[in-house]
N, C-alpha and C positions, 0 to 999 in steps of 0.2 A: 504494500500500500504506500502511496506517495505521502511524503511528510508534509508537503505543501500542496494546496489545491491549485487547479488550473487557473482559477480566478486570481489567487495571490501571485502566481507566476506572471500572469498577464498584466496585472497592475504594476508589478515591479518593472517589467519590461517597458511599459508605457511611461513610467516615471523616468527611466533611463533615456528613452527615446526623446522625451521632452527636455532633456538636459539636466535633470536633477543629479547633483553629485552623488557618486556611489556611497560616500561616507554618510550622507544624509539618509539615503535609502536604508543603509545598514542600521543607523540609529533608530529610524522609525519602525523598522520591521523585525529587528533582531535576527535577520537572516545572514549567515556568514558570507563574507566577501567572495570566497571561492564558489559558493553556490550561485550567487548572483552572476559572477563571470561565466560560470558554466551555462546558465540560462541564456546569457547574451550570445555566447559562441554557438549554442545549440538551441535555438528557439523552437517552440513546439510546432509541429507540422499540422497543416490543415488536413481535413479528411481527404481532400483531393490529393494532396501530397503524399499522405500515408498510403492511399490506394496505388498511386503511381510507383511508389517505392516497393510495395509488395509485388506488383506486377513485374518490375525489373528483377527482383530477387527470384521470382518463380521462373522467369524467362532464362535467367542464368542457370538455374538448376536443370531446366529442361535441356539446355545446350550440353551441359556436362553429362547428363544421363544419355543423351543421344550419342555423344562421342564414345562413351563406355560401351554402349550397345554396338556401335560400328566397329570398335576394336574387337569385341567378342565375335562378331560375324566373320572377321578376317582370320580368327583363330580356328574356326570350324573347318 
């Protein structure tokens, strides 16, 4: 379970994007600096982005499986 809700993360990111100093965000939220920087570097994905990422992962898995299948056919 996530320690911070999506709403909290979203609010922190909005404050940062508006130019609020990190130190002030830390003081107001008691969220560690490292956590805030992690959220900044890895913002939450939209549902569309999550779906696209899942599709790319599945396509890569299919390619790997097809290459294994093709290797096995040559061994026969």
